[in-house]
RODO-250566 format. One record per residue: residue in three letters; z, y, x of N, C-alpha, C in turn; residue number from 1. Coordinates in steps of 0.001 Angstrom, whole numbers, always signed. Each point is the difference from the previous one (the first is absolute). Layout:
<nodes>
  code      n.z      n.y      n.x     ca.z     ca.y     ca.x      c.z      c.y      c.x  pos
   ALA        Z        Y        X        Z        Y        X        Z        Y        X  NUM
...
</nodes>
This chain:
<nodes>
  code      n.z      n.y      n.x     ca.z     ca.y     ca.x      c.z      c.y      c.x  pos
   UNK   -43496   +14643   +24047     +361    +1540     -309    +1362      +12     -699    1
   UNK     -396    -1221    -1681     +590     +406     -573    +1402     -287     +237    2
   UNK     +244    -1158     +572    +1389     -787     +584     +512    +1209     +493    3
   UNK     -927     +667    +1148     +844     +715     +806     +804    +1421    -1051    4
   UNK     -677     +349    -1074     +124    +1098     -716    +1544     -603     -666    5
   UNK     -382    -1300     -764    +1230     -141     -668    +1453     -242     +805    6
   UNK     -646      -78    +1762    +1179     -640    +1035     +621    +1341     -116    7
   UNK     -314    +1322     -219     +698     +943      +94     +789     +171    -1158    8
   UNK     -150     -765    -1198    +1230       +0     -987    +1295     -841     -250    9
   UNK     -367     -847    +1320    +1195     -868     +212    +1418     +187     -918   10
   UNK     +623    -1032     -681    +1095     +907     -705    +1273     -231     +439   11
   UNK     +190     +663     +988    +1206     +314    +1238     +871    +1189     -546   12
   UNK    +1282      -91     -276     +901    +1227     -544     +813      -20    +1255   13
   UNK     +430    +1002     -102    +1119     +776    +1241    +1170     -950      +91   14
   UNK     +434      +26     +698    +1405     -955     -124     -232    -1603     +407   15
   UNK    -1328     -343     +611     -566    -1388      +15      +43     -579    -1191   16
   UNK      +91     +682    -1200     -267     -865     -957    -1603     -241     -591   17
   UNK     -117     -876     -729    -1652     +142      -83     -200     -412    -1653   18
   UNK    -1083     +327     -658     -221      -98    -1075     -815    -1431      -85   19
   UNK     +309     -198    -1206     -475    -1483     -714    -1607     -269     +580   20
   UNK     -344    -1048     -130    -1418     -240     -126     -787     +588    -1455   21
   UNK    -1396     +499      +16     -395     +243    -1285     -419    -1339     -735   22
   UNK     +476     -111    -1209     -908     -956     -534    -1217      +96     -655   23
   UNK     -446     -821     -545    -1635      -62     -428      +74     +735    -1300   24
   UNK     -788    +1353     +149     -331     +986     -900    -1261     +180     -376   25
   UNK     -733     +478     -983    -1387      +46     -167     -208    +1310     +323   26
   UNK    -1455     -284     +992     -472    +1312     +710     +237    +1134     -645   27
   UNK      -21    +1295     +770     -116    +1211     -758    -1851     +425      +69   28
   UNK     -238     +697     -886    -1759     +395     -243     +379    +1750      -66   29
   UNK     -254     +392    +1130      +46    +1753     +326    -1155     +638     +233   30
   UNK    -1278      -78    -1037    -1297     +650     +596     -265    +1391     +427   31
   UNK    +1322     +753     -943     -381    +1131     +204     +626     +319    +1665   32
   UNK    +1290     -316     +634     +589     +184     +636     -795     -603    +1401   33
   UNK     -103    -1307     -497    -1146     -548     +864     -962     +912     +727   34
   UNK    -1085     +628    -1157    -1382     +919     +499     +869    +1129     +690   35
   UNK    +1130     +789     -447     +682     +783     +596      -24      -63    +1551   36
   UNK     +588    -1159     +445      -53     -549    +1224    -1334     -180     +626   37
   UNK     -746     -785     -220    -1308     -473     +897     -895    +1881      -21   38
   UNK     +253     +717     -791     -728    +1409      -23     +913    +1120     +573   39
   UNK     +652     -585     +492    +1016    +1181     +785     +759    +1390     -805   40
   UNK      -22     -507    -1286     +760     +911     -812    +1090     -147     -135   41
   UNK     +887    +1340     -156    +1355     -196     +124      -14     -688    -1547   42
   UNK    +1260    -1201     +463     +697     -780    -1429    +1287     +753      +29   43
   UNK     +204     -489    -1813    +1124     +533     -581     +686     -993     -535   44
   UNK    +1230     -508     +267     +736    -1032     -858    +1253     +904     -675   45
   UNK     -131     -223    -1164    +1238     +224     -892    +1142     -972     -416   46
   UNK    +1190      +48     +386     +873     -884     -537     +922     +838    -1127   47
   UNK     -541     -589    -1210     +773     +510    -1311     +873     -949       -6   48
   UNK     +938     +647     -410    +1179     -539     -821    +1450     +187     -140   49
   UNK    +1032     -697      +58    +1432     +463      -91     +373     +102     +980   50
   UNK    +1272     -507      +70    +1102      -58    +1280     -485     -361    +1049   51
   UNK     -239    -1656     -410     -728     -931     +791     -995     +673    +1187   52
   UNK     -556     +965    -1139    -1409     +990    +1356     +598     +995     +458   53
   UNK    +1007     +296     -331     +708    +1495     +348     +836     -665    +1266   54
   UNK     +459    -1073     -131     +814     -603    +1250    +1543     +104      -99   55
   UNK     +581     -160    -1378    +1354     +381     -337     +488    -1262     +912   56
   UNK    +1740     +518     +435     +665     -743    +1119     -999     -346    +1226   57
   UNK    -1109     +183     +180     -526     +336    +1674     +851     +789     +898   58
   UNK      +70      -86    +1238    +1009     +359     +990     -877    +1932      +28   59
   UNK     -972     -107     +103     -959    +1083     +127    -1131     -442     -613   60
   UNK     -965    +1567     -426    -1346     -401     -364     -936     -421     +977   61
   UNK     +322     -136    +1162     -730    -1189     +758      -34    -1468     -338   62
   UNK    +1194     -572     -802     +543    -1141     -219    -1154     -366    -1563   63
   UNK     -455     +797     -526     -454     -505    -1300    -1210      -93      +28   64
   UNK     -134    -1285    -1126    -1778     -843     +231     -788    +1035      -54   65
   UNK     -608    +1124     -194    -1201     +608      +63      -38     +391    +1769   66
   UNK    +1417     +446     +359      +46     +211    +1193     -191     -860    +1272   67
   UNK     +472    -1303     -331     -371    -1110     +774    -1198     -149     -244   68
   UNK     -720     -168    -1234    -1588     -401     +163     -950     +674     +869   69
   UNK     +543    +1484     -485    -1148    +1228    +1032     +112     -837    +1150   70
   UNK    +1319      +91     +693     +461     -243    +1504     -967    -1952     +225   71
   UNK      +80     -895     -815     -355     -830     +135    -2193     +129       +4   72
   UNK     -166     +730    -1132    -1266      -85     -151     -604     +998    +1313   73
   UNK     +424     +627     +636     -431     +881    +1250     -362     -748     +883   74
   UNK    +1253     -872     +212     +101    -1008    +1280    -1238     -761     -142   75
   UNK      -52     -642     -982    -1204     -974     -563    -1198     +844      +92   76
   UNK      -98    +1045      -39    -1618     +508     -249     +296    +1805     +161   77
   UNK     -280     -366    +1950     +462    +1549     +561    -1423     +783     -143   78
   UNK     -880     -500     -125    -1442    +1076     -105      -86     +430    -1059   79
   UNK     +959     -738    -1030     -454     +756    -2110    +1029    +1136     -120   80
   UNK     -252     +875     -824     +696    +1352     -389     +778     -701    -1340   81
   UNK     +645     -499      -81     +870     -619    -1276    +1239    +1043      -91   82
   UNK      +31     +126     -969    +1680     +594     -329     +542     -242    -1399   83
   UNK    +1368     -571     +345     +818     -354    -1209     +846     +971    -1035   84
   UNK     +186       -5    -1014     +314    +1380     -658     +948     -277     -623   85
   UNK    +1322     +149     -194    +1165     -322     -687      +69     +576     -796   86
   UNK     +227     -537    -1678     -140     +714    -1188     +896     -445     -714   87
   UNK     +879     -569     +480    +1163     -769     -612    +1407     +746     -803   88
   UNK     +252     -145    -1132    +1349     +854     -688    +1163     -890     -145   89
   UNK    +1224      -88     +514     +573     -597     -709     +682     -184    -1566   90
   UNK      -72     -933     -783     +364       +9    -1306    -1232     -139     -875   91
   UNK     -920      +25     +374    -1101     -190    -1019     -850    -1368      -27   92
   UNK     -995     +217    -1043     -825    -1396     -201     -980     +698     -632   93
   UNK     -691    -1316     -511    -1646     +366     -527      +65    +1251    -1103   94
   UNK     +654     +573     -834      +86    +1191     -608     -507    +1212     +492   95
   UNK    +1242     +319    +1234      +60     +994     +477    -1007     -202    +1576   96
   UNK     -458     -917     +339    -1112      +65     +961     -918     -117     -513   97
   UNK     -642     -577    -1336    -1093      +59     -899      -26    +1812     +129   98
   UNK     +739     +486     -196     +185    +1456     -302     -601     +979    +1279   99
   UNK     +199     -282    +1002     -251     +477    +1147    -1110     -770     +827  100
   UNK     -488     -630     -687    -1432    -1091     +915    -1044     +883     +168  101
   UNK     -317    +1255     -515     -965    +1105     +416     +636     +439    +1213  102
   UNK     +885     +799     -430     +606     +803    +1235      +80     -515    +1444  103
   UNK     +891    -1351     -315     +571      +14    +1021     -859    -1261     +754  104
   UNK    -1367     -174     -913     -971    -1326     +899     -896     +550     -279  105
   UNK     -723     +128    -1011    -1590      -55     -402     -213    +1405     +652  106
   UNK     +959     +991     +131     -439    +1375     +381     -429      -99    +1292  107
   UNK     +488     -792    +1268     -129     +269    +1313     -987    -1037     +160  108
   UNK     -744     -649     -548    -1118     -716      +33      -70    -1331    +1239  109
   UNK    +1014     -827     -505     +267     -709    +1103     -867    -1224     -449  110
   UNK     -306     -878    +1305     -714    -1189     -394    +1027    -1230     -505  111
   UNK    +1238     +326      +81     +919    -1517     -272    +1037     +726     -710  112
   UNK     +606     -467    -1160    +1206     +380     -123     +894    -1280     -157  113
   UNK    +1043     -148     +106     +959    -1455       -7    +1051     +891    -1008  114
   UNK     -277     -982     -979    +1285     +404    -1493    +1117     -827     +141  115
   UNK    +1175     +410     +198    +1149    -1010     +109     +672     +921    -1373  116
   UNK     +219    -1603     -620      +91     +528    -1662    +1137    -1714     -724  117
   UNK     +831     +864     -712     +299    -1224     -886    +1692     -340     +446  118
   UNK     +664     +811    +1006    +1600     -604     +445     +662     +938    -1401  119
   UNK     -161    +1416     +386     +778     +648    -1325     -477     -556    -1208  120
   UNK     -973     -394     -272     -485     -337    -1192     +758    -1332     -613  121
   UNK      +85     -872     +738     +884    -1425     +132    +1349     +546     -603  122
   UNK     +468    +1134     +949    +1569     -205      -80     +591     +953    -1390  123
   UNK    -1016     +846     -478     -319     +885    -1071      -37     -803    -1564  124
   UNK     -696    -1534     +667     -259     -706    -1428    -1419     +662     -572  125
   UNK     -946     +244     +753    -1176     +937     -408     -959     -937    -1066  126
   UNK     -575     +240     -970     -591     -688     -913    -1184     -527    +1109  127
   UNK     -132    -1022     -206    -1325     -851     +936    -1419      +42     -386  128
   UNK      -98     +676    -1283    -1335     +344     -502     -323    +1113     +238  129
   UNK    +1107    +1211     -426     -316    +1248     +532     +124     +264    +1645  130
   UNK     +517     -788    +1214     -156     -315     +989    -1550     -332     +592  131
   UNK     -333     -826     -469    -1493     -903     -125     -709     +979     +197  132
   UNK      +70    +1080    -1099     -894     +595     -906     -166    +1649     +870  133
   UNK    +1112      +80     +680      -24    +1395    +1097     -538     -889    +1187  134
   UNK     +324     -618     +696     -512     -721    +1281    -1595     +245     -541  135
   UNK     -210     -560     -618    -1408     -474      -72    -1243    +1188     -190  136
   UNK    +1182    +1145     -681    -1046    +1348     -220     +144     +505    +1281  137
   UNK    +1015     +110    +1017     -263     +336    +1259     -620     -616     +643  138
   UNK      -70    -1063      -24    -1106     -621    +1085    -1634     +130     -930  139
   UNK     -235      +80     -547    -1271     +334     -814     -394    +1587     +417  140
   UNK    +1041     +838     +265      -98    +1705     +322     -450     -520    +1492  141
   UNK     +920     -656     +702     -395     +120    +1538    -1613     -987     +198  142
   UNK     -155     -808     -191    -1367     -680      -13     -938    +1120     -690  143
   UNK     -114     +509    -1233     -792     +910      +83     -301    +1026     +575  144
   UNK    +1243     +428    +1110     -339     +969     +775     -431     -368    +1386  145
   UNK     -418    -1184     +239     -579     -511    +1214     +986     -694     +821  146
   UNK    +1397     -289     -445    +1072     -312     +836     +539    -1405      +35  147
   UNK     +458     -794     +989      +86    -1253     +132    +1336     -223     -729  148
   UNK     +570    -1163      +69    +1317     +103     -868     +470    -1063     +509  149
   UNK    +1484      +34     +562    +1027    -1194     +265    +1294     +213     -981  150
   UNK     +523     -683    -1004    +1431     -247     -435     +677     -691     +757  151
   UNK     +912     +784      -92    +1297    -1012     +665     +855     -200     -871  152
   UNK     +720    -1078     -210    +1238     -597     -991     +755     +415     +560  153
   UNK    +1225     -635     -282    +1374     +140     +639     +728     -920     +900  154
   UNK    +1048     +585     +350     +473     -600    +1028    +1234    -1102     -577  155
   UNK     +344     -926    +1050     +937    -1090     -294    +1549     +643     +451  156
   UNK     +561     +429    -1296    +1132     +772     +353    +1439     -236     -772  157
   UNK    +1045      -21     +123    +1023     -506    -1163      -76     +577    -1015  158
   UNK      -68    +1452      -95     -231     +932    -1485    -1166     -467     -644  159
   UNK    -1235     -332     +973     -992     +129     -769     -252    -1771     -526  160
   UNK     +563     -763     +632     +101    -1431     -853    +1141     -132    -1190  161
   UNK     +457    +1174      -89    +1261      -64    -1226     -613     +708     -683  162
   UNK    -1307     +543      -43     -422     +874    -1401    -1363    -1039     -299  163
   UNK     +330     -582    -1404     -803    -1267     -676    -1229     +121     +166  164
   UNK     -723    +1470     -202    -1178     +336     -337     -924     -376    +1283  165
   UNK     +568      +39    +1086     -437     +270    +1132    -1479     -690     +127  166
   UNK     +164    -1660      -16     -602     -679      -97    -1692     +572     -849  167
   UNK     +575      +96    -1119     -896     +749     -881     -994     +734     +420  168
   UNK     +602    +1031     +335     -555    +1472     +523    -1172     -611    +1194  169
   UNK     +524     -770    +1064     -839     -542    +1344     -990     -739     -817  170
   UNK      +15     -882    -1158     -904     -427     -333    -1280     +624     -625  171
   UNK     +492    +1328     -823     -855    +1051      -34     -695     +490    +1075  172
   UNK     +665     +396     +603     -963     +408    +1057    -1150     -843     +406  173
   UNK     +518    -1317     +548    -1199    -1132     +262     -801      +88    -1342  174
   UNK     +273     +289     -853    -1005      +16    -1456     -908    +1453     +121  175
   UNK     +410     +930     +582     -846    +1133     -119     -806      +90    +1407  176
   UNK     +421     -797    +1391     -937     -329     +879    -1142     -895     -442  177
   UNK     +402     -901     -659     -964    -1255     -578    -1042     +662     -770  178
   UNK     +367    +1023    -1032     -893     +511     -838     -707    +1168     +608  179
   UNK     +529     +937    +1064     -709     +927     +373     -782     -315    +1215  180
   UNK     +166    -1314     +735     -548     -575    +1175     +470     +951    +1135  181
   UNK    +1202     +882     -157     +773     +455    +1147     +727    -1042     +962  182
   UNK     +519     +450    +1094     +795     -894     +753    +1670     +461     -659  183
   UNK     +853    -1429     +276    +1308     -277     -111     +779     -261    +1311  184
   UNK     +826     +657     +649     +761     -444     +752    +1240     +113     -210  185
   UNK     +363    -1613     -177    +1162     -466     -420    +1250     -116    +1152  186
   UNK     +824    +1267     -527    +1528     -224     +658     +421     -930      -52  187
   UNK      +11     -684    -1221     +871    -1090     -754     -304    -1319     +893  188
   UNK    -1364     -346      -95     -617     -871     +731     +513     -341    +1648  189
   UNK     -466    +1484      +63     +538      +87    +1725    +1829     -235     +376  190
   UNK     +464     +361     -704    +1489     -261     +261     +543    -1335     -748  191
   UNK     -747     -797    -1115     +387     -979     -212     -254    -1224    +1023  192
   UNK    -1317     +319     +763     -811    -1031    +1294    +1678     +107     +950  193
   UNK      +52    +1442     +343    +1218     +344    +1113    +1216     -983     -560  194
   UNK      +82     +154    -1277    +1282     -863     -285      +27    -1563     +379  195
   UNK    -1192     -318     -527     -521    -1435     +129     +182     -721    +1606  196
   UNK     -199    +1045     +445       +0     -160    +1811    +1485     +282     +721  197
   UNK     +846     +841    -1087    +1429     -516     +789     +362    +1604      -56  198
   UNK     -928     +949     +152     +471    +1385     -194     +245     +687    -1413  199
   UNK    +1320     +150     -308     +699      -64    -1313     -611    +1630     -275  200
   UNK     -195      +96    -1375     -128    +1767     -378    +1293     +775     +457  201
   UNK     +945     -218     +268    +1172    +1033     +703     -136     +298     +881  202
   UNK    -1043    -1176    +1003      -45     +863     +860     -948    +1274     +401  203
   UNK    -1001     +149     -776     -756    +1309     -521     +445    +1049     -866  204
   UNK    +1335     -322     -220     +270    +1094     -997    +1076     +697     +271  205
   UNK     +451     +967     -337     +830    +1537     +206    +1305     -578     -503  206
   UNK     +911     +742     +448    +1154     -102     -843     +408     +327    -1616  207
   UNK    -1251     +629     -134     +133     +494    -1500     -895    -1252    -1100  208
   UNK     +314    -1288     +778     -698     -534     -769    -1134     -193     -462  209
   UNK    -1244     +715      +14     -861      +72     -597    -1103     +484     +889  210
   UNK      +84    +1112     +842    -1243     +518    +1190     -398     -852    +1065  211
   UNK     -787     +261     +360     +104     -854    +1453     +647     +679    +1119  212
   UNK     +350     -746     +953     +755     +671     +982     -723     +219    +1429  213
   UNK     -152     +616    +1229    -1145     +553     +819     -867    -1461     +470  214
   UNK     +601    -1014      -68     -591    -1599     +360     -837      -41    -1360  215
   UNK     +512      -17     -994     -901     -348    -1137    -1450     +846     -204  216
   UNK     +348    +1527      -40    -1543     +911     -334     -352     -445    +1702  217
   UNK     +315     -288    +1090     -752     -377    +1128     -802    -1131     -272  218
   UNK     +562     -994     -464     -459    -1450     -242    -1589     +164    -1050  219
   UNK     +420     +954    -1035     -741     +437    -1191    -1146     +719     +817  220
   UNK     +293     +601     +536    -1065    +1018     +502     -846     -609     +860  221
   UNK     +481     -898    +1095     -863     -475     +596     -688    -1016     -387  222
   UNK     +551     -955    -1117    -1164    -1000     -773    -1005     +342     -697  223
   UNK     +105    +1409     -782    -1154    +1032     -789     -584     +162    +1187  224
   UNK     +380     +666     +988    -1134     +561    +1015     -692    -1213     +633  225
   UNK     +403    -1141      -56     -908    -1004     +893    -1043     -341    -1440  226
   UNK     +284     +293    -1141     -913     -669    -1038    -1274    +1065     +200  227
   UNK     +662    +1325      -13    -1067    +1066     -110     -857     +198     +872  228
   UNK     +557     -308    +1355     -916     -168    +1171     -863    -1118     +281  229
   UNK     +532    -1014     -724    -1021    -1692      -62    -1092     +807    -1232  230
   UNK     +465     +555     -757    -1337     +734    -1041     -858     +879     +406  231
   UNK     +681     +794     +874    -1103    +1091     +719     -884     -508     +627  232
   UNK     +436    -1225     +798     -681     -805     +788    -1487     -842     -318  233
   UNK     +603     -477    -1248     -886     -762     -407    -1393     +283     -368  234
   UNK    -1203     -611     -232    -1153     +462      +20     +122     +907     -989  235
   UNK    -1063     +724     -135     -329     +863    -1052     -988     -427     -877  236
   UNK     +357      -36    -1381     -917     +258     -998     -914     +843     -672  237
   UNK     -293     +189    -1190     -929    +1187     -175     +660    +1353     +296  238
   UNK     -862     +894      -32    +1167    +1494     +591     +713     +515    -1387  239
   UNK    +1229     +356     +510     +906     +362     -714      -38    +1473     -748  240
   UNK    -1303     +590     +732     +179    +1478     -123     +398     +861    -1264  241
   UNK     +556     +664     +194     +707     +938    -1003    -1286     +757    -1305  242
</nodes>
């Protein structure tokens, strides 16, 4: 049953282009989203972030990663009632996103928040200690609200690779995930793996040298969808009721 569901997420892009295979990644733990699906409750996923979430340089809104995620999960889980809400705002990072965490995420009672953060911080030389503190504070608030959390780190692109602090902030996100017990979906690891297989970052990067192009958003969105579907299909542990 699972293999058939995941088959619906086969990473095929338009024009015959295929997405690279997924590297080995830590499994996601999504007990609240699992329970929503198991009890046939409407499930909400909020994609919180900056321009990578909003979909800068995508050809249209249907090619943003949250839109790809919505389509892929719906195909894999056709009887589930899951909606992905895009709450990406270009130019923001941890300070601005933390400020709107309540209104754009917690207030609508999602079971899962995917928080993409750190790219603008890296390019603006954000203080790593303050960045860590703000992200951890936000994650703690989400956990207390009974929400599953997936932190998403940065893409590999020329402008981000030129930002000397990008590795520091990526490490900080990994540390927050470890300290709080939430999930990390590492775009950096994903794209490093693609590069090792011969699919260099430029294939997935738009002409601005920073954001994904349509193929990049497609491959990231589908890779994340496969992990979410696997987590939902996994044996349920203790009830995650609110």
